[in-house]
C-alpha positions as CSV (number, residue, x, y, z in Angstrom):
1,M,-65.6,34.2,-24.1
2,K,-62.9,34.3,-26.8
3,K,-64.7,36.9,-28.8
4,S,-64.7,39.0,-25.8
5,G,-61.1,38.8,-25.0
6,F,-60.3,39.7,-28.5
7,V,-62.6,43.0,-28.5
8,V,-60.8,44.0,-24.9
9,L,-57.4,43.4,-26.7
10,A,-58.3,45.4,-30.0
11,L,-59.4,48.1,-27.7
12,A,-56.2,48.3,-25.6
13,G,-54.2,48.1,-28.7
14,G,-55.9,50.9,-30.2
15,L,-55.8,53.1,-27.2
16,I,-52.0,52.7,-27.3
17,L,-51.8,53.8,-30.8
18,F,-53.9,56.5,-30.1
19,A,-51.7,57.8,-27.3
20,A,-48.7,57.2,-29.2
21,F,-49.7,59.6,-32.0
22,I,-51.6,62.3,-30.1
23,R,-49.9,64.9,-27.6
24,P,-51.6,65.4,-24.3
25,N,-53.2,68.5,-25.6
26,G,-55.0,66.9,-28.7
27,F,-52.9,67.8,-31.3
28,N,-50.6,65.5,-33.3
29,A,-46.9,65.5,-32.4
30,Q,-44.5,66.1,-35.0
31,D,-40.6,66.0,-35.7
32,P,-39.0,69.6,-35.4
33,P,-38.7,71.3,-38.9
34,K,-35.5,71.3,-40.2
35,G,-33.1,73.8,-38.9
36,I,-35.0,74.4,-35.5
37,P,-33.3,72.7,-32.5
38,D,-35.2,70.5,-30.3
39,S,-34.9,72.7,-27.1
40,V,-36.6,75.6,-29.4
41,W,-39.2,73.5,-31.0
42,A,-40.6,72.1,-27.4
43,T,-41.6,75.5,-26.9
44,L,-42.9,76.7,-30.4
45,E,-44.7,73.5,-30.4
46,T,-46.6,73.8,-26.9
47,S,-46.9,77.4,-27.2
48,C,-47.6,78.2,-30.9
49,Y,-48.4,75.3,-32.8
50,D,-52.3,75.0,-31.7
51,C,-52.7,78.2,-33.7
52,H,-49.7,78.4,-36.1
53,S,-50.0,74.9,-38.0
54,N,-52.3,73.4,-41.1
55,D,-54.8,72.7,-38.1
56,G,-54.7,76.2,-36.7
57,N,-56.8,79.3,-37.1
58,G,-56.9,81.1,-40.4
59,M,-55.2,84.3,-39.6
60,A,-52.6,83.0,-37.3
61,K,-51.5,80.2,-39.9
62,V,-51.5,82.8,-42.6
63,K,-48.7,84.8,-40.7
64,M,-46.6,81.7,-39.7
65,N,-47.4,77.9,-40.4
66,L,-45.0,75.8,-38.6
67,D,-46.0,72.7,-40.7
68,K,-44.8,74.8,-43.8
69,W,-41.6,76.0,-42.1
70,D,-39.4,73.9,-44.2
71,E,-41.0,75.2,-47.4
72,Y,-40.2,78.8,-46.6
73,A,-37.1,80.1,-48.2
74,P,-34.2,80.8,-45.5
75,D,-34.7,84.6,-45.7
76,K,-38.1,83.9,-44.8
77,Q,-37.5,81.5,-42.2
78,M,-35.1,84.3,-40.7
79,A,-37.5,86.7,-40.8
80,K,-40.2,84.4,-39.0
81,A,-37.8,83.5,-36.5
82,Q,-37.0,87.3,-35.6
83,D,-40.8,88.1,-35.6
84,I,-41.2,85.1,-33.1
85,C,-38.3,86.5,-30.6
86,E,-39.8,90.0,-30.9
87,V,-43.6,88.9,-30.2
88,M,-42.9,86.5,-27.4
89,G,-40.1,88.7,-25.9
90,K,-42.8,91.6,-25.6
91,G,-45.6,89.1,-24.3
92,A,-47.7,89.7,-27.5
93,M,-47.5,85.8,-28.1
94,P,-49.3,83.8,-27.5
95,P,-52.3,86.3,-27.1
96,S,-53.8,87.0,-23.7
97,K,-57.0,85.0,-24.3
98,Y,-54.9,82.1,-25.2
99,R,-52.8,82.5,-22.1
100,I,-55.8,82.4,-19.9
101,N,-57.3,79.2,-21.4
102,N,-54.0,77.5,-21.9
103,P,-51.8,78.4,-19.0
104,D,-49.3,75.4,-19.4
105,A,-48.6,76.8,-23.0
106,V,-47.3,80.0,-21.6
107,P,-43.5,80.5,-22.4
108,T,-41.3,80.7,-19.8
109,P,-38.6,83.8,-19.7
110,E,-36.2,80.8,-20.1
111,S,-37.6,79.4,-23.2
112,I,-38.0,82.9,-24.6
113,T,-34.2,83.5,-24.1
114,R,-33.6,80.5,-25.6
115,I,-35.5,80.9,-28.9
116,C,-33.9,84.4,-29.1
117,A,-30.4,82.8,-28.4
118,W,-31.1,80.9,-31.5
119,V,-32.4,83.4,-33.5
120,H,-29.0,85.4,-32.8
121,Q,-27.0,82.6,-33.5
122,K,-29.2,82.0,-37.1
123,A,-28.3,85.7,-38.0
124,R,-24.6,85.3,-37.7
């Protein structure tokens, strides 16, 4: 009896720890890289991180890896930020297949505006 109670308690504790470290879409949550406001990071994490991170796909993470953002030189960060604004503004990112398979990850016009405002402020 005592052994089964311990097992249930251990399983419940494990589930709580698992839930604390895993995002709902299955990827590890992380703090925003330095210089990226939380409001911008929320969109990047939801709409970009699946592909543009260490665990992402090869080509996407070569073009931009959000896990390595803090390692980029400031001018490279600026160029990447401008690219983000441009491709999201055109609707080219996330790609259409990803949008279809992940409708909750599609950035809203407001979130794209917020990203571009951050980029323009950063450029000053």
